[in-house]
Structure formats: C-alpha cells, structure tokens
Backbone as CSV, one residue per row, in Angstrom:
resi,resn,N_x,N_y,N_z,CA_x,CA_y,CA_z,C_x,C_y,C_z
1,UNK,0.848,-1.184,0.000,0.000,0.000,0.000,0.889,1.241,0.000
2,UNK,0.567,2.171,-0.839,1.329,3.416,-0.906,0.462,4.535,-0.333
3,UNK,0.997,5.229,0.657,0.245,6.284,1.329,1.081,7.561,1.329
4,UNK,0.478,8.647,0.931,1.218,9.899,0.839,0.716,10.959,1.802
5,UNK,-0.206,10.621,2.684,-0.676,11.589,3.653,-1.666,12.591,3.075
6,UNK,-1.838,13.672,3.803,-2.875,14.655,3.492,-2.400,15.774,2.573
7,UNK,-1.102,16.045,2.536,-0.575,17.148,1.728,-0.942,17.001,0.247
8,UNK,-0.801,15.818,-0.363,-1.191,15.705,-1.776,-2.660,16.067,-2.022
9,UNK,-3.525,15.808,-1.048,-4.928,16.191,-1.190,-5.077,17.712,-1.171
10,UNK,-4.313,18.380,-0.310,-4.346,19.844,-0.273,-3.835,20.426,-1.589
11,UNK,-2.781,19.833,-2.131,-2.228,20.298,-3.406,-3.237,20.107,-4.526
12,UNK,-3.878,18.945,-4.579,-4.868,18.678,-5.623,-6.031,19.664,-5.544
13,UNK,-6.494,19.954,-4.340,-7.587,20.914,-4.168,-7.148,22.303,-4.617
14,UNK,-5.943,22.699,-4.254,-5.430,24.020,-4.652,-5.321,24.120,-6.171
15,UNK,-4.880,23.058,-6.821,-4.787,23.073,-8.287,-6.170,23.192,-8.916
16,UNK,-7.129,22.467,-8.365,-8.492,22.499,-8.902,-9.141,23.864,-8.709
17,UNK,-8.991,24.418,-7.510,-9.640,25.685,-7.162,-8.833,26.912,-7.584
18,UNK,-7.533,26.739,-7.773,-6.682,27.863,-8.142,-6.185,28.676,-6.965
19,UNK,-6.502,28.251,-5.755,-6.040,28.925,-4.544,-5.717,27.887,-3.479
20,UNK,-4.828,28.262,-2.578,-4.514,27.440,-1.416,-4.898,28.260,-0.201
21,UNK,-5.616,27.666,0.717,-6.108,28.458,1.834,-5.993,27.753,3.166
22,UNK,-6.424,28.461,4.194,-6.440,27.945,5.555,-7.567,28.639,6.298
23,UNK,-7.956,28.065,7.409,-9.048,28.603,8.213,-8.477,29.493,9.310
24,UNK,-9.130,30.603,9.547,-8.702,31.517,10.609,-7.421,32.239,10.249
25,UNK,-6.572,32.441,11.255,-5.329,33.180,11.008,-4.175,32.273,10.603
26,UNK,-4.418,30.966,10.531,-3.405,30.040,10.060,-2.348,29.666,11.075
27,UNK,-2.553,30.055,12.340,-1.532,29.753,13.342,-1.694,28.372,13.970
28,UNK,-2.826,27.708,13.700,-2.944,26.349,14.228,-1.853,25.498,13.586
29,UNK,-1.369,24.539,14.323,-0.220,23.754,13.865,-0.640,22.353,13.457
30,UNK,0.058,21.834,12.463,-0.196,20.505,11.974,0.983,19.612,12.331
31,UNK,0.851,18.837,13.388,1.917,17.902,13.718,1.826,16.699,12.782
32,UNK,2.936,16.266,12.292,2.946,15.140,11.365,4.102,14.218,11.713
33,UNK,3.976,12.977,11.300,5.036,12.004,11.511,5.130,11.149,10.255
34,UNK,6.348,10.799,9.898,6.539,9.899,8.761,6.128,8.498,9.191
35,UNK,5.513,7.764,8.293,4.993,6.438,8.614,6.096,5.503,9.118
36,UNK,7.300,5.605,8.585,8.394,4.747,9.059,8.813,5.113,10.482
37,UNK,8.764,6.394,10.819,9.082,6.808,12.182,8.033,6.285,13.163
38,UNK,6.768,6.361,12.773,5.701,5.848,13.631,5.827,4.337,13.802
39,UNK,6.164,3.637,12.723,6.340,2.184,12.808,7.489,1.824,13.742
40,UNK,8.583,2.562,13.668,9.727,2.316,14.566,9.337,2.531,16.019
41,UNK,8.546,3.576,16.258,8.098,3.866,17.620,7.234,2.729,18.163
42,UNK,6.296,2.249,17.355,5.441,1.135,17.793,6.279,-0.115,18.065
43,UNK,7.251,-0.384,17.189,8.100,-1.557,17.377,8.849,-1.466,18.706
44,UNK,9.427,-0.307,18.987,10.138,-0.122,20.258,9.204,-0.257,21.454
45,UNK,8.016,0.309,21.339,7.053,0.233,22.445,6.657,-1.213,22.728
46,UNK,6.409,-1.983,21.675,6.017,-3.381,21.862,7.167,-4.195,22.445
47,UNK,8.362,-3.929,21.966,9.525,-4.719,22.388,10.035,-4.356,23.775
48,UNK,9.897,-3.093,24.181,10.588,-2.664,25.396,9.699,-2.150,26.523
49,UNK,8.488,-1.742,26.233,7.641,-1.185,27.295,7.052,-2.305,28.156
50,UNK,6.960,-2.092,29.444,6.336,-3.093,30.314,4.848,-3.248,29.973
51,UNK,4.314,-4.413,30.233,2.886,-4.663,29.991,2.060,-3.644,30.763
52,UNK,1.069,-3.078,30.122,0.179,-2.113,30.751,0.722,-0.696,30.804
53,UNK,1.901,-0.474,30.264,2.501,0.865,30.289,1.682,1.834,29.446
54,UNK,1.630,3.062,29.877,0.996,4.133,29.109,2.127,4.951,28.484
55,UNK,2.117,5.055,27.168,3.190,5.735,26.461,2.647,6.964,25.747
56,UNK,3.496,7.980,25.644,3.129,9.200,24.943,4.321,9.617,24.099
57,UNK,4.149,9.626,22.798,5.229,10.026,21.897,5.077,11.506,21.574
58,UNK,6.178,12.233,21.639,6.153,13.669,21.397,7.275,14.012,20.429
59,UNK,6.956,14.856,19.466,7.964,15.296,18.510,8.017,16.801,18.475
60,UNK,8.167,17.332,17.275,8.239,18.790,17.142,6.871,19.422,17.366
61,UNK,6.831,20.722,17.303,5.596,21.460,17.564,4.623,21.443,16.399
62,UNK,5.055,20.980,15.269,4.197,20.993,14.097,4.427,22.250,13.274
63,UNK,3.858,22.258,12.106,4.029,23.364,11.160,2.744,24.181,11.135
64,UNK,2.818,25.515,11.227,1.599,26.322,11.108,0.935,26.071,9.744
65,UNK,-0.382,25.878,9.756,-1.085,25.575,8.503,-0.953,26.712,7.494
66,UNK,-0.769,27.927,7.957,-0.552,29.046,7.036,0.704,28.814,6.198
67,UNK,1.778,28.310,6.831,3.019,28.045,6.102,2.825,26.954,5.049
68,UNK,2.031,25.946,5.374,1.754,24.879,4.408,0.982,25.446,3.225
69,UNK,-0.075,26.214,3.511,-0.890,26.800,2.443,-0.074,27.766,1.588
70,UNK,0.791,28.556,2.218,1.608,29.505,1.462,2.603,28.785,0.551
71,UNK,3.191,27.697,1.044,4.134,26.927,0.225,3.431,26.324,-0.981
72,UNK,2.231,25.809,-0.777,1.458,25.266,-1.892,1.071,26.391,-2.839
73,UNK,0.618,27.509,-2.285,0.175,28.641,-3.097,1.267,29.226,-3.967
74,UNK,2.509,29.220,-3.486,3.618,29.751,-4.288,3.832,28.959,-5.569
75,UNK,3.378,27.722,-5.581,3.582,26.877,-6.751,2.423,26.936,-7.749
76,UNK,1.338,27.598,-7.368,0.196,27.719,-8.275,0.518,28.697,-9.386
77,UNK,0.017,28.438,-10.577,0.211,29.339,-11.718,-1.163,29.744,-12.231
78,UNK,-1.538,30.992,-12.271,-0.832,32.145,-11.730,-1.040,32.248,-10.228
79,UNK,-0.106,32.872,-9.561,-0.214,33.054,-8.119,-1.242,34.133,-7.824
80,UNK,-1.933,34.024,-6.710,-2.928,35.021,-6.348,-3.208,35.013,-4.862
81,UNK,-4.038,35.941,-4.437,-4.393,36.070,-3.030,-5.893,36.231,-2.926
82,UNK,-6.505,35.535,-1.986,-7.938,35.641,-1.765,-8.149,36.016,-0.306
83,UNK,-8.918,37.066,-0.059,-9.213,37.493,1.293,-10.512,36.854,1.767
84,UNK,-10.654,36.725,3.070,-11.884,36.192,3.640,-13.028,37.173,3.425
85,UNK,-14.181,36.641,3.105,-15.363,37.499,2.943,-15.990,37.730,4.301
86,UNK,-16.459,38.933,4.503,-17.111,39.277,5.772,-18.496,39.762,5.510
C-alpha cells in the first residue's frame, strides 16, 4: 500500500480551485510524523515497554497551517491572493 498523507490532497484541491487556503489566522499547527518513524516507535514500544505501560510520543511542535498553504500557493500558476469574505 502506498500512502502519501494529506498534503497531496491539499495540493490537488489548490490546483483544482486555483487557490490554497487555511481557516482563521493560520496559526494552528499541523503535527505530522513519517509512517516509518511511527512504525519504529510502535516496534520499540512493543519490544521494550512493560505490559500495561501508558506511552506518549512527542515530537516537534508541528508546522503552522498558514506556512503549508503559502508553500502550496507559491507553486500555483498564476499566483494570487484571496481574502476572507465578511
């Protein structure tokens, strides 16, 4: 099975609509993990954690969704800006 996560869906939507956007001020963060990193973590937890242990995996703070939308938007042809309607 080949899985590419949610970013390709955001890119496809931006290409279809001609804009890349985000909700609110874009400061909410999107924490992500590579599937191989998550698999390694599960393997270690199964192999080394005591039975009944409660585990919590923590990584970086995540990427602000505004930065993701802006990176996608820079690649759109032609580039543009859309303001929120009030």
